Structures are given as structure tokens and as C-alpha cells.
VEXTI-486383 format. One record per residue (C-alpha): residue in three letters; x, y negated, z negated. Coordinates in steps of 0.001 Angstrom, whole numbers. Each point is the difference from the previous one (the first is absolute). Layout:
BEGIN
resn/xx/yy/zz
Ala/X/Y/Z
...
//
This chain:
BEGIN
resn/xx/yy/zz
Unk/140/172/-19
Unk/976/-3774/860
Unk/1196/-2057/-3006
Unk/-178/-3452/-87
Unk/2750/-712/-1636
Unk/3288/1526/-964
Unk/2103/-609/-3326
Unk/3185/-954/198
Unk/1575/3809/97
Unk/-1926/526/2761
Unk/-2749/2014/-1758
Unk/-3623/-157/257
Unk/-1448/-2625/-2096
Unk/-3620/417/-972
Unk/-1981/-3458/466
Unk/-1765/-1294/-3070
Unk/-3241/-1742/345
Unk/-2134/-2228/-2817
Unk/-3293/-804/970
Unk/-2857/-1897/-1356
Unk/1986/-2846/-1419
Unk/-2103/-3066/-1128
Unk/2622/-2525/-2602
Unk/2902/-1472/1249
Unk/2205/867/-3402
Unk/-368/3518/872
Unk/1390/-480/2968
Unk/2620/-1988/-1248
Unk/1069/3012/-2279
Unk/687/2022/2752
Unk/2777/-1435/894
Unk/2901/1993/610
Unk/-2068/3201/93
Unk/278/2734/2387
Unk/-2941/-1144/1767
Unk/-839/-315/3797
Unk/-3718/-692/325
Unk/-2500/-2372/-1738
Unk/-3758/436/288
Unk/-2744/-2346/19
Unk/-3419/1592/267
Unk/-2393/-2183/1922
Unk/-2855/2807/141
Unk/-2989/45/-2718
Unk/2039/1078/-2921
Unk/-45/-917/-3596
Unk/3917/-1085/1007
Unk/-1044/-2312/2548
Unk/1130/-2759/1082
Unk/-410/-2975/2315
Unk/2251/-1190/2637
Unk/362/-3688/-1860
Unk/1550/2109/-3003
Unk/1791/2800/2398
Unk/2006/-3168/1431
Unk/1434/-940/-3620
Unk/713/3511/-646
Unk/1664/907/3470
Unk/2475/-3295/-876
Unk/1074/1780/-3090
Unk/735/3082/1908
Unk/2092/-1864/2074
Unk/2226/-957/-2598
Unk/816/3657/-1313
Unk/2815/2243/741
Unk/238/3736/-46
Unk/3552/1428/-821
Unk/462/-200/3715
Unk/-364/-3633/269
Unk/-3407/-59/1451
Unk/-3230/-1730/-680
Unk/-2779/2702/-288
Unk/-1917/88/3193
Unk/-3562/-1448/-585
Unk/-3068/2665/652
Unk/-3982/-788/212
Unk/-2314/2324/-515
Unk/-3149/-43/1975
Unk/-3089/2394/656
Unk/-1512/-661/3355
Unk/855/-3309/368
Unk/-1012/-2392/3167
Unk/3007/-1801/1787
Unk/-1384/-2943/-933
Unk/171/937/-3658
Unk/3594/1221/495
Unk/703/-3621/1851
Unk/-1556/-1860/-2818
Unk/1594/1823/-2743
Unk/3805/124/2147
Unk/-436/-3700/644
Unk/246/-451/-4315
Unk/2320/2451/-545
Unk/2463/1373/2325
Unk/-296/3599/-517
Unk/2727/2320/1625
Unk/-2349/3368/-209
Unk/-3596/851/901
Unk/-1337/3025/-1689
Unk/-3241/1374/998
Unk/-2019/1968/-2132
Unk/-3506/458/2032
Unk/-792/1086/2961
Unk/2188/-1956/2341
Unk/1164/1377/3512
Unk/3042/684/1530
Unk/-1215/-2692/2503
Unk/-625/-2664/-3352
Unk/3419/778/-1199
Unk/1742/-971/3080
Unk/-1933/-3104/371
Unk/539/-787/-3542
Unk/3873/255/1048
Unk/-130/-1762/3347
Unk/-2234/-3127/-1458
Unk/2275/-789/-3324
Unk/3510/2036/772
Unk/-326/1605/-3742
Unk/592/4079/-334
Unk/-3213/1872/-917
Unk/-447/2845/-1995
Unk/-2777/2366/236
Unk/-1273/1743/-3001
Unk/-1867/3501/-420
Unk/-1904/1326/-2564
Unk/1074/3867/-1401
Unk/-3230/1768/-447
Unk/-857/3024/-1644
Unk/19/2384/2963
Unk/3750/-1084/611
Unk/948/2121/-2885
Unk/-1068/2672/2131
Unk/2598/603/2743
Unk/-2020/2398/1773
Unk/-2855/-2692/280
Unk/1377/-3423/410
Unk/609/-2111/3000
Unk/792/-2862/-1921
Unk/3236/-484/1421
Unk/-1147/9/3499
Unk/-1263/-3397/-685
Unk/3276/-1214/-23
Unk/661/879/3646
Unk/-2370/-2936/1710
Unk/2025/-2550/-2055
Unk/3225/637/982
Unk/1420/-2676/1715
Unk/-2178/-2557/-1170
Unk/1031/-248/-3767
Unk/3303/-312/-1226
Unk/-884/2365/-3453
Unk/-2407/2310/-1235
Unk/-1320/-161/-4063
Unk/-1887/3187/-1313
Unk/-1971/-578/-2998
Unk/-2293/1842/-2096
Unk/-3837/-354/1657
Unk/-1665/-3285/-1342
Unk/3180/-1773/-604
Unk/1101/-1934/-3598
Unk/-1099/3434/-1898
Unk/3014/521/-1886
Unk/-530/3429/843
Unk/2602/2229/2588
Unk/-960/2302/2643
Unk/1205/3395/484
Unk/4160/-774/1000
Unk/546/2793/1931
Unk/-1824/-1480/2498
Unk/2758/-2343/447
Unk/2095/1906/2534
Unk/-2094/224/2347
Unk/-1482/-3622/115
Unk/3925/-442/383
Unk/472/2503/2866
Unk/-3087/-2200/1210
Unk/1552/-2861/-235
Unk/2662/995/2099
Unk/2572/-2374/-689
Unk/-1931/-3026/-629
Unk/527/-1414/-3698
Unk/-2714/2096/-2942
Unk/-944/-1852/-2951
Unk/-1605/2135/-3222
Unk/-2413/-1567/-2073
Unk/-2707/1104/-2339
Unk/700/675/-4001
Unk/3481/-653/75
Unk/1480/-1384/-3121
Unk/3579/-93/-1870
Unk/-383/3184/-1558
Unk/-871/1916/3114
Unk/1497/-1930/3020
Unk/3324/2391/-576
Unk/-2019/3201/177
Unk/-1328/-981/3333
Unk/3521/-768/1199
Unk/1355/2894/-1285
Unk/-2341/2010/2045
Unk/-523/-2228/3222
Unk/1701/-2593/2068
Unk/-2308/-2807/749
Unk/1699/-3288/1314
Unk/-1903/-1697/-2422
Unk/-1992/-83/-2831
Unk/-2853/-2521/-630
Unk/-1670/-472/-3649
Unk/-2467/-2245/-1718
Unk/-2033/1278/-2904
Unk/3194/1740/-947
Unk/1857/-2806/-1112
Unk/-2895/-1875/-1858
Unk/-745/-349/-3560
Unk/-3916/-269/-1032
Unk/-652/-1193/3682
Unk/2862/-2515/71
Unk/3177/440/1428
Unk/2879/1159/-2291
Unk/3524/-1456/1026
Unk/1729/2571/-2087
Unk/-1688/2799/1646
Unk/723/-1385/3231
Unk/3528/-280/-227
Unk/164/3642/-1518
Unk/-1906/1299/2868
Unk/2274/-1965/2601
Unk/3005/1488/-1885
Unk/-1085/3330/-233
Unk/-705/18/3997
Unk/3159/-539/300
Unk/1633/2416/-2955
Unk/1458/-2738/-1978
//
């Protein structure tokens, strides 16, 4: 599977995306951490933010530096947006990546890339049927999007549930991705991400509720999560 970034020793580095940020202080606390993407949710959610607030938070992300000396990329999370909604959001907040969680077609993904010049990630929910290798056709859904997106992300059905899916399907999704980076989300937290990475080799991991305490982003959990992904 292709990796997005390599360490200085040439080994593949698993990328870390922290999603659902809503305040500047938490973002500032992430300076120096091995975080590669910071996500903002524009879809209906308790973590949803406005384009105006996103503008302020994106500016804070641009000030950060990870151990490689780069600012994390900014990711906007949408569900079935229109081009006009994306245009309005991007005019306020210059995002690097548009992450699509709905029924967006390959043609729509291509239009987003062409219109805005951003990267596009397509998210697929892993259903219970995927756990049965003899019945699952879930990974086949990726094929039409090859050439239209820059990364795939697999998540527990429903999204934001804080629950993991059957991890053994990751290998089949990685095979279906066929060289396009694959991120894994769904129920990850500091105490299980090491187990995931000891068994499977996604290009990146995505966490939101797993680094929260009582529904609020926890700076210590973010630090521990990011460092455990890198084996620190």
C-alpha cells in the first residue's frame, strides 16, 4: 500500500488525523506532536462548526509544526454537500482536503478536485456483513473511485459511534484500494491503536471521540494517541 510520508530512515510512517476540533487552545497544544491532519466537521454533528470559526481554526493549524517541520493538513468533513456549500466553506476556510461521507459519486469527487484544487477523500462505512468474508462485497465499492480520489477512509457504520468494526476486513479494503492511501477510523483510542497497528498496516488512522473526555477534546489523550501511533 502506498504511504503518504516516510520517516527519515525510509520506513513507512503511519499518519495521524485528529478530527472534530472546535477550539484554538486545543489546536495550539498540538504543536510539535506527530499529527499530520486536523479535521473540522461541517456536517450535522455535535462537533459541527461554522465556516467562520473554521477560518480562525485553520489559521491556528497553519502555525503548527509536526516533528517533520510541516503544518498538518486541514480536512473538512462533509456529508452530501453541494458544490455551492463547498465553495462557501472554502471561501472562508482554505481547507487542504475535502472528506466526503455520503453517497457522493466518483463524478462528484472529480468535480470537487477540478473545481477547488483540493484533495478528496472518500469514506466507506464497514457494515456487519463485511465481517463475513464469504458474503461481503464492501471492498468492491472502492473500485469506481480509483482515479477520482486521493485517499480512502473506512469507518464503523454510522460514523462517530466510538465503536470499532471487524478489523480483519482491513486487509481486503487495503487490497481494493490498490495503492491509494487507506485511513482507518472507528472506535480508536490511545489504548487500542497500538494493537491495530501491530496487526494491520493502514496508511493513516483517524480519531475523534477516542481522544475526548466528557465530549471535549483532551490534550493529554491527543498527545498519547499520536505518540503511540509512532511507537514513542
